[in-house]
MARPA-249230 format. One record per residue (C-alpha): residue number from 0; residue in one letter; x, y, z. Coordinates in steps of 0.2 Angstrom, whole numbers, m for minus. Layout:
N
   bamar   nukol      px      py      pz
     NUM       A       X       Y       Z
...
This chain:
592
   bamar   nukol      px      py      pz
       0       M     m72      56      94
       1       T     m74      38      85
       2       I     m91      30      88
       3       Q     m81      15      95
       4       N     m74      29     108
       5       I     m93      37     112
       6       I     m96      21     113
       7       S     m86      14     127
       8       Q     m86      28     137
       9       G    m105      27     138
      10       V    m105       9     144
      11       A     m94      16     157
      12       D    m104      32     162
      13       A    m118      18     163
      14       V    m113       6     174
      15       K    m105      20     186
      16       A    m123      27     186
      17       L    m133      12     188
      18       Y    m122       1     196
      19       G    m110      16     206
      20       V     m95       4     199
      21       D     m81      12     189
      22       T     m76       3     174
      23       D     m61       7     161
      24       P     m69      11     146
      25       R     m57       1     133
      26       H     m62     m15     141
      27       A     m80      m9     131
      28       I     m75      m7     113
      29       P     m89     m11      99
      30       S     m87     m24      88
      31       P    m100     m24      71
      32       T    m115     m31      72
      33       K    m119     m47      64
      34       K    m126     m44      48
      35       E    m143     m56      55
      36       F    m145     m44      68
      37       E    m152     m25      68
      38       G    m139     m13      74
      39       H    m120      m6      70
      40       L    m110      m9      85
      41       T    m111     m24      97
      42       V    m106     m21     115
      43       V    m105     m37     128
      44       V    m112     m36     144
      45       F    m107     m49     151
      46       P     m91     m42     161
      47       Y    m103     m30     168
      48       L    m114     m44     179
      49       K    m102     m47     194
      50       A    m108     m23     196
      51       S    m126     m25     190
      52       H    m128     m43     201
      53       K    m144     m46     188
      54       A    m148     m57     172
      55       P    m136     m55     155
      56       E    m153     m46     146
      57       Q    m157     m37     160
      58       T    m139     m29     161
      59       A    m140     m27     143
      60       N    m155     m17     143
      61       E    m153      m5     156
      62       I    m138       0     149
      63       G    m145       2     132
      64       E    m159      11     138
      65       W    m146      22     149
      66       L    m136      26     132
      67       V    m149      29     122
      68       G    m155      44     137
      69       N    m139      50     140
      70       V    m128      48     121
      71       E    m135      58     106
      72       A    m124      49      96
      73       I    m137      30     100
      74       E    m152      28      91
      75       K    m162      12     100
      76       F    m157      m3     105
      77       N    m160     m21     103
      78       V    m152     m35     117
      79       I    m149     m52     109
      80       K    m145     m64     127
      81       G    m130     m53     134
      82       F    m127     m45     120
      83       L    m133     m28     118
      84       N    m134     m21      97
      85       L    m134      m1      96
      86       S    m142      10      81
      87       V    m134      24      81
      88       A    m143      40      74
      89       P    m141      47      54
      90       S    m137      62      61
      91       F    m121      55      67
      92       W    m114      46      53
      93       R    m118      63      44
      94       G    m108      70      55
      95       Q     m95      56      54
      96       L     m95      60      35
      97       S     m88      77      38
      98       E     m77      74      50
      99       I     m68      63      41
     100       A     m70      73      23
     101       A     m60      87      35
     102       N     m46      76      39
     103       E     m32      73      25
     104       N     m22      64      36
     105       Y     m37      52      42
     106       G     m32      36      49
     107       F     m15      40      50
     108       R      m5      46      67
     109       Q       9      57      68
     110       A      25      53      73
     111       T      33      64      85
     112       E      51      67      90
     113       T      48      56     104
     114       S      38      42      97
     115       P      46      25      95
     116       L      59      19      83
     117       V      60       6      74
     118       M      72      m2      63
     119       V      64     m15      51
     120       E      75     m25      42
     121       Y      72     m33      24
     122       S      77     m36       8
     123       S      95     m48      13
     124       P      98     m51      m4
     125       N     116     m62      m6
     126       T     126     m53     m21
     127       N     127     m71     m32
     128       K     110     m69     m40
     129       P      98     m57     m44
     130       L      83     m56     m31
     131       H      68     m69     m35
     132       L      50     m73     m30
     133       G      56     m75     m13
     134       H      64     m59     m12
     135       V      50     m53     m19
     136       R      38     m56      m6
     137       N      49     m52       7
     138       N      53     m35       1
     139       L      36     m31       1
     140       L      31     m37      17
     141       G      44     m27      24
     142       Y      39     m10      18
     143       S      21     m12      20
     144       V      27     m17      40
     145       A      37      m1      39
     146       E      24       8      30
     147       I      11       1      42
     148       L      21       7      59
     149       K      26      24      50
     150       A       3      27      50
     151       N       3      20      69
     152       G      12      36      74
     153       N      31      26      74
     154       R      49      34      70
     155       V      56      20      57
     156       V      71      15      51
     157       K      70       5      34
     158       T      86      m6      35
     159       N      94     m20      23
     160       I     107     m32      25
     161       V     118     m39      10
     162       N     128     m54      13
     163       D     139     m49       1
     164       R     155     m60       7
     165       G     156     m80       7
     166       I     158     m93       0
     167       H     142     m91     m12
     168       I     152     m73     m19
     169       C     170     m83     m21
     170       K     161     m98     m30
     171       S     152     m85     m45
     172       M     169     m75     m44
     173       L     182     m91     m48
     174       A     168     m94     m60
     175       W     170     m78     m70
     176       Q     189     m81     m69
     177       K     189     m98     m76
     178       W     175     m96     m89
     179       G     169     m77     m90
     180       D     183     m72    m103
     181       G     182     m54     m98
     182       A     164     m52     m99
     183       T     155     m35     m89
     184       P     137     m31     m90
     185       E     141     m17    m105
     186       S     151     m29    m115
     187       T     134     m45    m112
     188       G     119     m33    m109
     189       K     114     m40     m96
     190       K     110     m33     m78
     191       G     123     m37     m68
     192       D     116     m45     m54
     193       H     111     m57     m67
     194       L     128     m59     m76
     195       I     136     m65     m58
     196       G     121     m76     m56
     197       D     125     m86     m72
     198       F     142     m88     m67
     199       Y     134     m95     m50
     200       V     124    m107     m59
     201       A     142    m111     m71
     202       F     150    m116     m54
     203       D     137    m126     m48
     204       K     136    m134     m67
     205       H     155    m138     m67
     206       Y     156    m144     m48
     207       K     142    m155     m50
     208       A     149    m164     m68
     209       E     169    m165     m55
     210       V     159    m175     m41
     211       E     152    m188     m56
     212       S     167    m190     m64
     213       I     176    m192     m46
     214       M     163    m204     m40
     215       A     164    m214     m58
     216       A     185    m214     m57
     217       E     187    m219     m40
     218       N     171    m228     m37
     219       L     166    m216     m22
     220       S     151    m212     m15
     221       K     142    m194     m22
     222       E     149    m186      m1
     223       E     168    m193      m3
     224       A     169    m185     m20
     225       E     163    m171     m14
     226       K     177    m168       0
     227       K     190    m171     m16
     228       S     184    m159     m27
     229       Q     196    m148     m34
     230       L     185    m133     m38
     231       M     176    m130     m21
     232       E     194    m130     m13
     233       E     199    m116     m26
     234       A     183    m107     m19
     235       R     187    m111       1
     236       E     204    m105      m5
     237       M     197     m88     m14
     238       L     187     m85       4
     239       R     204     m86      13
     240       R     211     m76       2
     241       W     197     m63       5
     242       E     197     m64      23
     243       N     215     m61      25
     244       G     212     m47      12
     245       D     222     m52      m2
     246       E     223     m37     m13
     247       E     220     m47     m30
     248       V     202     m54     m21
     249       R     198     m39     m15
     250       S     196     m30     m32
     251       L     190     m44     m40
     252       W     177     m46     m27
     253       K     174     m25     m28
     254       M     172     m24     m45
     255       M     158     m40     m46
     256       N     148     m33     m31
     257       E     147     m17     m39
     258       W     139     m24     m54
     259       V     127     m32     m43
     260       Y     123     m15     m33
     261       A     118      m8     m49
     262       G     107     m22     m54
     263       F      97     m22     m35
     264       D      95      m4     m36
     265       E      86      m4     m53
     266       T      74     m20     m46
     267       Y      71      m9     m31
     268       R      67       5     m38
     269       R      54      m5     m49
     270       M      44     m14     m35
     271       G      44       3     m27
     272       V      55       1      m9
     273       D      67       7      m2
     274       F      79      10      12
     275       D      86      23      24
     276       K     102      12      27
     277       I     110      m3      20
     278       Y     124     m14      31
     279       Y     135     m25      19
     280       E     141     m39      28
     281       S     160     m35      23
     282       D     158     m22      38
     283       T     149     m34      50
     284       Y     158     m51      52
     285       L     171     m42      60
     286       E     163     m36      74
     287       G     152     m50      75
     288       K     170     m61      76
     289       D     178     m49      89
     290       L     162     m51      99
     291       V     160     m72      97
     292       L     181     m71     103
     293       G     178     m59     118
     294       G     161     m73     123
     295       L     174     m87     122
     296       D     187     m79     134
     297       K     172     m75     146
     298       G     169     m92     145
     299       I     152     m90     135
     300       M     157     m98     120
     301       Y     171    m113     118
     302       R     184    m122     106
     303       K     184    m138      97
     304       E     200    m148      94
     305       D     200    m142      78
     306       G     199    m125      83
     307       S     180    m120      78
     308       V     169    m108      90
     309       W     153    m116      97
     310       A     139    m110     111
     311       D     131    m123     119
     312       L     114    m119     119
     313       T     109    m136     127
     314       P     102    m128     142
     315       D      91    m115     134
     316       G      83    m131     129
     317       L      93    m128     110
     318       D     107    m135     102
     319       H     127    m133     100
     320       K     128    m120      87
     321       L     145    m115      76
     322       L     152     m95      78
     323       L     166     m97      70
     324       R     175    m111      57
     325       A     190    m122      61
     326       D     199    m110      49
     327       G     193     m94      58
     328       T     180     m90      44
     329       S     163     m84      50
     330       V     146     m88      48
     331       Y     130     m81      46
     332       M     127     m80      65
     333       T     143     m72      66
     334       Q     137     m57      55
     335       D     120     m54      62
     336       I     130     m53      80
     337       G     138     m40      73
     338       T     127     m30      61
     339       A     114     m32      80
     340       K     127     m23      86
     341       L     131      m8      76
     342       R     112      m3      71
     343       Y     110      m1      92
     344       R     126       8      92
     345       D     119      18      75
     346       F     100      21      81
     347       P      92      23      97
     348       I      82      10      91
     349       D      67       6     103
     350       R      61     m12      93
     351       M      68     m20      79
     352       I      61     m33      68
     353       Y      68     m45      55
     354       V      58     m49      40
     355       V      64     m68      36
     356       G      57     m81      30
     357       N      50     m96      41
     358       E      65    m107      39
     359       Q      76     m96      50
     360       N      65     m97      64
     361       Y      80    m108      73
     362       H      91     m94      67
     363       F      83     m79      77
     364       Q      80     m88      91
     365       V      99     m93      93
     366       L     103     m74      87
     367       S      91     m69     100
     368       L      99     m77     114
     369       L     118     m77     111
     370       L     115     m58     111
     371       D     108     m59     126
     372       K     122     m69     135
     373       L     135     m57     126
     374       G     127     m42     136
     375       F     116     m34     124
     376       K      98     m35     134
     377       W      89     m30     118
     378       G      95     m47     110
     379       K      79     m55     123
     380       D      66     m42     114
     381       L      71     m44      95
     382       V      56     m50      83
     383       H      57     m61      70
     384       F      42     m57      57
     385       S      43     m78      52
     386       Y      32     m77      36
     387       G      27     m92      23
     388       M      36     m97       9
     389       V      28     m94      m8
     390       E      27    m106     m23
     391       L      21    m103     m43
     392       P       8    m118     m49
     393       E      25    m126     m58
     394       G      31    m128     m41
     395       K      46    m123     m30
     396       M      59    m114     m37
     397       K      79    m118     m35
     398       S      94    m104     m37
     399       R     108    m117     m43
     400       E     102    m123     m56
     401       G      95    m109     m63
     402       T      77    m112     m62
     403       V      72     m96     m52
     404       V      57     m87     m55
     405       D      68     m70     m55
     406       A      59     m56     m50
     407       D      64     m44     m65
     408       D      56     m56     m78
     409       L      41     m56     m64
     410       M      38     m40     m65
     411       A      40     m36     m83
     412       S      25     m53     m86
     413       M      14     m44     m74
     414       I      13     m27     m81
     415       S      16     m38     m99
     416       D       0     m46     m95
     417       A      m9     m30     m88
     418       A      m7     m22    m105
     419       E     m12     m35    m114
     420       S     m29     m38     m99
     421       S     m32     m18    m103
     422       A     m27     m18    m121
     423       E     m47     m13    m126
     424       R     m49      m1    m109
     425       F     m36       9    m116
     426       K     m36      10    m132
     427       D     m40      29    m135
     428       M     m28      35    m119
     429       P     m10      40    m126
     430       A       4      26    m127
     431       D      13      35    m113
     432       E      m3      38    m103
     433       A      m6      16    m106
     434       A      11      11    m103
     435       E      12      18     m85
     436       I      m6      13     m81
     437       S      m3      m2     m87
     438       R      15      m3     m75
     439       M       3       2     m62
     440       V     m12      m9     m64
     441       G       4     m22     m66
     442       L      13     m20     m49
     443       G      m4     m19     m42
     444       A      m8     m36     m45
     445       L       5     m42     m38
     446       K       8     m34     m22
     447       Y      m8     m39     m19
     448       F     m10     m54     m21
     449       L       7     m56     m11
     450       L       3     m47       3
     451       K     m18     m52       4
     452       V     m13     m68      13
     453       D     m10     m71      31
     454       P      11     m66      31
     455       R      11     m83      43
     456       K       6     m95      29
     457       N      14    m102      13
     458       M       4     m97      m1
     459       L       2    m100     m22
     460       F       6     m87     m32
     461       N      m5     m87     m48
     462       P      m1     m72     m60
     463       K     m17     m74     m70
     464       E     m28     m74     m54
     465       S     m20     m58     m48
     466       I     m23     m49     m66
     467       D     m41     m51     m65
     468       F     m52     m36     m63
     469       N     m65     m44     m54
     470       G     m63     m52     m37
     471       N     m50     m48     m23
     472       T     m37     m44     m32
     473       G     m26     m24     m35
     474       P     m32     m22     m51
     475       F     m51     m23     m43
     476       L     m46     m10     m31
     477       Q     m36       2     m44
     478       Y     m53       2     m54
     479       T     m63       7     m40
     480       Y     m52      20     m36
     481       A     m51      27     m55
     482       R     m72      25     m56
     483       I     m74      38     m41
     484       R     m62      50     m48
     485       S     m71      50     m66
     486       V     m87      52     m55
     487       L     m80      64     m45
     488       R     m69      77     m60
     489       K     m87      75     m69
     490       A     m96      82     m54
     491       G     m85      97     m50
     492       E     m88     105     m34
     493       I     m97      99     m19
     494       D    m111     108     m10
     495       T    m105     104       5
     496       A    m119     116      13
     497       A    m133     105       6
     498       M    m126      89      14
     499       A    m131      95      30
     500       Q    m148      93      24
     501       A    m146      76      20
     502       I    m151      60      32
     503       P    m140      43      24
     504       N    m149      29      21
     505       E    m144       9      26
     506       K    m134       8      12
     507       E    m125      25      13
     508       T    m124      24      33
     509       A    m113       4      31
     510       L    m102      14      19
     511       I     m99      26      30
     512       Q     m95      15      45
     513       K     m85       6      34
     514       V     m73      22      30
     515       A     m74      27      51
     516       D     m67       9      54
     517       F     m50      13      44
     518       P     m39      19      57
     519       S     m44       3      71
     520       T     m40      m6      56
     521       V     m24       1      55
     522       A     m20       2      71
     523       E     m24     m20      73
     524       A     m12     m20      57
     525       G       1     m13      68
     526       R      m1     m21      81
     527       S      m3     m40      72
     528       L      10     m32      58
     529       S       0     m40      46
     530       P      m1     m30      30
     531       A     m17     m43      25
     532       L     m29     m32      34
     533       I     m25     m16      27
     534       A     m28     m27      10
     535       N     m44     m36      16
     536       Y     m51     m20      20
     537       C     m48     m14       4
     538       Y     m56     m24      m4
     539       D     m70     m26       9
     540       L     m73      m6       6
     541       A     m70      m6     m14
     542       K     m84     m20     m12
     543       E     m96     m10      m1
     544       Y     m96       4     m13
     545       N     m96      m5     m31
     546       Q    m113     m12     m24
     547       F    m118       5     m18
     548       Y    m114      13     m35
     549       H    m124      m2     m43
     550       D    m139       3     m34
     551       Y    m139      23     m32
     552       T    m139      35     m44
     553       I    m125      52     m40
     554       L    m124      61     m53
     555       R    m143      60     m61
     556       E    m148      61     m42
     557       E    m162      77     m42
     558       N    m160      80     m21
     559       A    m145      95     m21
     560       A    m142      86       0
     561       V    m141      68      m8
     562       K    m133      72     m22
     563       A    m119      82      m9
     564       L    m121      68       1
     565       R    m118      53     m12
     566       L    m101      64     m19
     567       E     m93      70      m2
     568       L     m95      50       3
     569       S     m89      45     m15
     570       A     m72      56     m14
     571       V     m70      47       6
     572       V     m70      34       1
     573       A     m57      37     m15
     574       R     m45      46      m2
     575       T     m48      30       8
     576       L     m44      19      m5
     577       R     m28      27      m9
     578       A     m22      30       8
     579       A     m24      10      14
     580       T     m16       5      m4
     581       S      m2      14      m1
     582       L       2       4      15
     583       L       3     m10       4
     584       G      15       2     m10
     585       I       1       2     m22
     586       E      m2      17     m34
     587       M     m19      20     m41
     588       P     m21      27     m58
     589       E     m34      44     m60
     590       R     m41      32     m74
     591       M     m44      15     m81
């Protein structure tokens, strides 16, 4: 039982014994005592004044005295107004350390067959371009949220929806037909997603040139010229042919998409993210289309004079939403409706979480309402994990202009920077080991920097800051872990019997308490869906350990009991760091 649970139950017992009132122990969960006051954990007694009919200070003193007399773990207390600051006995912390050391899965709850099934959707790429920096944050957040939910005892399905149809892919296909000259990934030496991205950029370049030519020749506005674009009309015609099952268009589409999928898979592997199930818009949009047409028959949707189908959401405080274009082609909303139906058909989902940027907030408000109106009562329970955008110091990314920050290039650059900054550290290592550690450090720096920020906030990613071995960075955590592992290798076997005689000092107690906070941190990260809580816990733990390492000897400690306690404490910190960073997808090198 954790010290938090012991105290909360003790407070409930105290209120019952002193005032004859039953209270819920969950209402007495203590919080860490502020650094300026003596004590380890603090209980707020204001909720118990109605039971005691006494002033806050007197109530706190009475509860504190009862706890010291009846709860072995509590050594002493002090009262600051209505705040009861409790000091935990050193022997308890030593026992807590032993319990943590004996639990290989400390902080994690194991799922059972009856645990809630949560589906987490992330990535959602388009097949007309490679993954970019925005996708990196999306993938890392989605993967981390899924791992955190697993650590909280949920069954989790990680899923991806690939947007593999629509006008965007038709633009790349048309550009390949017109200017590709039969190029393939093999003939060009390019990853397939990069190659297709080049043709998407080429289409946009030619389209802009055509529009400007029409504007100059016919003295038209940009909007008027765009309506007369032959290139855009050809792309729309290709989409219509695709939706009508045209064999030639479908064959080209399959070939080019296979190139992209192979490229995506390589990027995902390097990033360290995976999926249990991948859905494709080309398989789901017809399901959505049928549902929309069914809604039209039931009067839930309406058709305009041009043949397009809409939903009137003004009674719900929203707007009118297009669901089928006048030519019968689908929009993203239609696809999402169909995908949701297939997911709930495939899995008995208890909770559905969409990891999508905050620019899509309105989209998910609409999706939830439409699913509910179409008779899917789980529609209202969908969770949109809305996160902020990520930018580089140079400014925003623009994919269609070919200035996107490519995910592959970004990861390669981070690994290269890690190798360069660590060249002196790695000079005595075999080249292959140095390269592997550089990979871990570079990707660890990237992941930590993107995940340590509150996901709801926009953020500025600075590659140079992220690779620093000091401060709140991934490499700092990795270096701390490697330092501990080096100490443990030199120490050999830990004399756990001798440790039973040790009394932890104030710094050791603070470190044990920080490790003991891990389960509650994991639980809170699961409730709030926040990888940032895990990231910042890791930093606090590593910082606390490094201060301890600086202040006290470990291997040269002459007292056998103290040495054993410090080694056991070091081992527990290392294991907790490794477990916590695994929830962020960060690998920990054994040496650096």
